[in-house]
ROGU-380164 format. One record per residue (C-alpha): y, x, z; residue in one letter. Coordinates in Angstrom, 3 decimals. Layout:
<pts>
PT        yy        xx        zz  r
PT         Y         X         Z  A
...
</pts>
This chain:
<pts>
PT        yy        xx        zz  r
PT     6.682    -5.542    22.714  M
PT     7.684    -1.934    22.860  N
PT     7.533    -0.038    19.526  T
PT     7.483     3.772    19.508  P
PT    10.728     5.321    18.221  A
PT     8.687     7.494    15.906  T
PT     5.167     6.334    14.865  S
PT     2.404     8.178    13.004  A
PT     3.499     6.272     9.926  F
PT     7.109     7.578    10.200  D
PT     5.740    11.083    10.686  E
PT     3.527    10.722     7.632  A
PT     6.300     9.689     5.257  I
PT     8.911    12.159     6.697  A
PT    10.649    14.231     4.067  L
PT    13.099    17.146     4.270  S
PT    15.653    17.444     1.470  E
PT    15.577    20.814    -0.358  T
PT    18.090    19.822    -3.085  A
PT    19.611    16.537    -4.281  P
PT    16.676    14.252    -5.032  G
PT    14.127    16.891    -4.117  R
PT    12.105    16.817    -0.965  Y
PT     9.272    18.595     0.885  R
PT     6.600    16.678     2.775  G
PT     3.381    17.290     4.602  Q
PT     0.089    15.343     4.642  T
PT    -0.682    13.792     8.032  H
PT    -4.113    14.047     9.689  P
PT    -3.772    10.456    10.991  G
PT    -3.921     9.148     7.434  Y
PT    -6.834    11.219     6.142  A
PT    -9.237     9.527     3.794  N
PT   -12.709    10.543     2.578  M
PT   -11.031    12.848     0.049  V
PT    -7.366    13.708     0.681  G
PT    -4.893    11.306     2.314  P
PT    -4.950     7.493     2.147  F
PT    -3.446     6.495    -1.212  G
PT    -1.247     3.880     0.432  G
PT     0.591     6.486     2.530  I
PT     1.167     8.622    -0.600  T
PT     2.623     5.710    -2.422  A
PT     4.745     4.797     0.622  A
PT     6.076     8.361     0.690  T
PT     7.111     8.096    -2.946  A
PT     9.038     4.875    -2.199  L
PT    10.611     6.479     0.900  A
PT    12.074     9.166    -1.311  A
PT    13.740     6.505    -3.492  V
PT    14.985     4.529    -0.497  C
PT    16.657     7.510     1.095  R
PT    18.237     8.754    -2.142  H
PT    22.082     8.592    -1.931  P
PT    22.288     7.095    -5.458  E
PT    19.910     4.218    -4.828  R
PT    21.082     0.795    -5.949  L
PT    19.725    -2.274    -4.112  G
PT    16.199    -2.647    -2.740  S
PT    12.734    -2.101    -4.299  P
PT    11.388    -4.604    -6.824  V
PT     8.390    -2.686    -8.184  A
PT     6.561     0.594    -7.721  L
PT     3.813     2.034    -9.869  T
PT     1.909     5.178    -8.807  V
PT    -0.549     6.973   -11.020  N
PT    -2.879     9.249    -9.055  F
PT    -3.624    12.382   -11.166  A
PT    -5.718    13.939    -8.420  T
PT    -6.388    13.721    -4.717  A
PT    -3.911    15.587    -2.582  L
PT    -5.159    18.448    -0.517  A
PT    -4.179    18.757     3.124  D
PT    -0.899    20.564     3.410  G
PT     2.636    20.662     2.024  A
PT     3.853    19.087    -1.177  F
PT     7.084    18.782    -3.172  E
PT     8.469    15.477    -4.344  L
PT    11.289    14.650    -6.751  E
PT    12.897    11.175    -7.190  A
PT    15.592    10.639    -9.794  R
PT    17.287     7.631   -11.242  P
PT    16.886     7.687   -15.023  V
PT    19.011     4.650   -15.753  R
PT    21.365     2.493   -13.718  T
PT    22.481    -0.881   -15.005  N
PT    24.807    -3.396   -13.427  R
PT    22.149    -4.775   -11.039  S
PT    18.958    -2.781   -11.697  T
PT    18.022     0.869   -11.457  Q
PT    14.997     2.695   -12.917  H
PT    13.399     5.661   -11.212  W
PT    10.901     8.398   -12.011  V
PT     9.085    10.110    -9.097  I
PT     6.820    13.173    -9.312  E
PT     4.817    14.835    -6.610  L
PT     3.588    18.453    -6.989  R
PT     1.261    20.432    -4.838  Q
PT     0.466    24.124    -5.339  N
PT     2.443    24.035    -8.535  G
PT     0.464    21.245   -10.162  A
PT     1.287    17.535   -10.635  V
PT    -0.658    15.370    -8.182  A
PT     0.890    12.017    -9.070  F
PT     3.610    10.440   -11.115  T
PT     5.393     7.184   -10.287  A
PT     8.046     4.831   -11.524  T
PT    10.088     2.365    -9.484  A
PT    12.676    -0.310   -10.043  I
PT    15.313    -1.224    -7.499  T
PT    17.860    -4.030    -7.813  A
PT    20.638    -5.870    -6.184  T
PT    19.025    -9.182    -5.259  R
PT    20.854   -12.469    -5.802  R
PT    20.292   -15.867    -4.160  D
PT    18.518   -18.005    -6.757  T
PT    16.011   -20.805    -6.962  W
PT    12.574   -19.600    -5.913  G
PT     9.066   -20.750    -5.046  V
PT     5.704   -19.187    -4.232  D
PT     3.136   -20.483    -6.725  D
PT     0.531   -18.399    -4.950  E
PT     0.562   -20.281    -1.717  A
PT    -0.771   -18.799     1.529  K
PT    -4.293   -20.073     1.989  P
PT    -5.269   -22.124     5.011  A
PT    -6.936   -19.710     7.400  V
PT    -7.419   -19.389    11.143  P
PT    -4.407   -17.979    13.054  A
PT    -4.547   -14.268    13.865  P
PT    -4.935   -14.906    17.632  D
PT    -8.160   -16.855    16.884  S
PT    -9.758   -14.111    14.803  V
PT   -11.625   -11.274    16.405  R
PT   -10.289    -7.791    15.797  Q
PT   -12.528    -5.576    13.682  M
PT   -14.124    -2.630    15.420  A
PT   -13.696     0.366    13.190  I
PT   -16.375     3.040    13.773  P
PT   -15.483     4.805    10.564  S
PT   -14.750     8.566    10.739  P
PT   -11.988     7.947     8.186  V
PT    -8.753     8.307    10.110  Q
PT    -6.350     6.063     8.178  W
PT    -8.122     2.808     9.054  V
PT    -7.371     3.473    12.716  K
PT    -3.676     3.183    11.915  R
PT    -4.103    -0.579    11.315  Y
PT    -5.193    -3.565    13.309  A
PT    -7.462    -5.656    11.107  M
PT    -8.807    -9.139    11.780  R
PT   -11.183   -10.062     8.949  P
PT   -11.641   -13.667     7.951  I
PT   -14.032   -13.227     4.993  E
PT   -15.363   -10.521     2.769  G
PT   -16.299    -7.910     5.338  L
PT   -18.052    -4.753     4.291  L
PT   -21.695    -5.650     3.436  P
PT   -24.094    -5.449     6.361  M
PT   -26.851    -4.325     3.926  K
PT   -26.286    -2.081     0.881  W
PT   -28.979    -3.779    -1.185  D
PT   -27.210    -4.833    -4.405  G
PT   -27.050    -8.508    -3.362  S
PT   -23.288    -8.993    -3.530  G
PT   -22.054   -12.231    -5.193  I
PT   -18.297   -12.151    -4.887  G
PT   -15.346    -9.804    -4.418  S
PT   -12.777   -11.763    -2.314  R
PT   -11.639   -10.600     1.118  S
PT    -9.145   -12.140     3.458  R
PT    -7.881   -10.553     6.687  L
PT    -4.932   -10.400     9.035  W
PT    -3.498    -6.912     9.230  V
PT    -0.561    -4.990    10.701  R
PT     0.348    -1.466    11.696  D
PT    -1.259    -0.092    14.849  E
PT     0.672     0.280    17.080  P
PT     2.885    -2.564    15.789  P
PT     5.882    -1.268    13.775  R
PT     8.714    -3.314    12.230  P
PT     7.932    -4.020     8.603  L
PT     9.947    -2.241     5.888  D
PT     9.375    -1.491     2.207  F
PT     7.483     1.748     2.784  A
PT     5.041     0.229     5.311  S
PT     4.582    -2.864     3.097  L
PT     3.637    -0.490     0.241  T
PT     0.968     1.147     2.395  A
PT    -0.342    -2.218     3.610  L
PT    -0.859    -3.229    -0.010  A
PT    -3.564    -0.574    -0.224  D
PT    -5.628    -1.403     2.904  V
PT    -8.354    -3.226     0.947  F
PT   -11.556    -1.239     0.399  Y
PT   -12.872    -0.969    -3.214  P
PT   -14.026    -4.366    -4.481  R
PT   -17.019    -2.879    -6.170  V
PT   -18.599    -2.306    -2.730  W
PT   -18.364    -5.982    -1.911  L
PT   -19.332    -7.296    -5.379  R
PT   -22.383    -5.008    -5.755  R
PT   -23.211    -4.452    -2.091  A
PT   -23.752    -0.894    -3.171  T
PT   -21.909     2.146    -1.806  M
PT   -20.751     4.021    -4.885  V
PT   -17.936     6.627    -5.251  P
PT   -14.678     4.897    -6.137  A
PT   -10.986     5.773    -6.153  G
PT    -7.640     4.275    -7.193  T
PT    -6.280     5.575   -10.541  V
PT    -3.143     3.463   -10.780  S
PT    -1.480     1.137    -8.305  M
PT     1.468    -1.187    -8.744  T
PT     3.231    -3.142    -5.991  V
PT     5.672    -5.953    -6.671  Y
PT     8.064    -6.829    -3.868  F
PT     8.952   -10.486    -3.633  H
PT    10.930   -10.234    -0.426  A
PT    14.248    -8.670     0.367  G
PT    15.294    -6.680     3.466  P
PT    16.207    -9.816     5.392  E
PT    12.714   -11.323     4.958  E
PT    11.073    -8.096     6.003  L
PT    13.282    -7.940     9.088  A
PT    12.359   -11.527     9.990  A
PT     8.667   -10.617     9.686  T
PT     9.186    -7.781    12.202  G
PT     5.945    -6.617    13.800  T
PT     4.109    -9.795    12.920  G
PT     0.738   -10.080    11.204  W
PT     0.355   -10.194     7.430  L
PT    -2.353   -12.176     5.734  L
PT    -3.968   -10.115     2.966  G
PT    -6.171   -11.418     0.190  Q
PT    -7.879    -9.235    -2.409  A
PT   -10.285    -9.829    -5.311  R
PT   -11.432    -8.097    -8.449  A
PT   -11.357    -9.544   -11.947  Q
PT   -13.497    -7.307   -14.088  G
PT   -15.968    -4.368   -13.718  F
PT   -16.833    -2.416   -16.803  R
PT   -17.360     1.110   -18.181  N
PT   -16.556     2.866   -14.938  G
PT   -13.339     1.025   -14.078  F
PT   -12.379    -2.230   -12.368  F
PT    -9.180    -3.872   -11.320  D
PT    -8.303    -5.530    -8.080  Q
PT    -5.398    -7.739    -7.226  T
PT    -4.048    -8.645    -3.799  A
PT    -1.381   -10.698    -2.055  Q
PT     0.323   -10.240     1.295  L
PT     1.918   -13.176     3.144  W
PT     3.687   -13.207     6.555  N
PT     2.701   -15.628     9.284  E
PT     5.475   -18.034     8.142  A
PT     3.739   -18.295     4.759  G
PT     6.240   -16.331     2.736  R
PT     4.680   -14.218    -0.093  L
PT     6.056   -10.731     0.551  L
PT     4.271    -8.580    -2.027  A
PT     1.560    -8.644    -4.662  T
PT    -0.319    -5.633    -5.976  T
PT    -2.641    -4.686    -8.784  H
PT    -4.873    -1.589    -9.032  Q
PT    -7.164     0.042   -11.527  V
PT    -9.998     1.846    -9.797  V
PT   -12.746     4.127   -11.164  Y
PT   -16.294     3.936    -9.930  Y
PT   -19.534     5.814   -10.497  K
PT   -23.145     4.592   -10.625  E
</pts>
């Protein structure tokens, strides 16, 4: 399978260095959302700044992004700086500004990974293979969803917005479209492909947006390389809806059954 040398994803997370640890980027029309860019691509850009920093130690373990506002289309400035480096771990602070105002803040942890005992307590569920699941047709005018191939297994968007929802779990096979070798930045964006759980649980289309998103990386570079351009199985569900906010948690496994990443979000919603 031929993979483009430069994909829309690579263009969207591209950064030009303006000073040590300081970068300039540009929103990409291919990742436009209903308001501003897809949050997953913004989070991926923050991690890309850390990964390309010359002082980086090891590989990503965790990333938390707090969205202060939706980005506008256009240029932005991003700063990534290590605030403490220990023997095997490193702590980062990332800030993105646009038009002189803070648009998001983020923290990250990178580490030198060691070979240790390990197990996935959250086992990959038994689901049909991706080749046996029909690809989802995406008529949405939102551009970012077209950057992914999605094969839903359960928890599709409601066919009727009538308030009859009874659960919040979705499962689907997903990968970049066109296929692109998996890395930490693309895994970060894939952790945000799940639509707001309130839509499924209520079967009611209400305004909703992520306020804070954390991704935990359970795989190292070798496991991502072994996954390559393969499909990931994603599972997402909510745990509580109350007072205008809900959380949703998700897992991403590769086809071999290895848990690559887990993520947790807090999302606001309106009546």
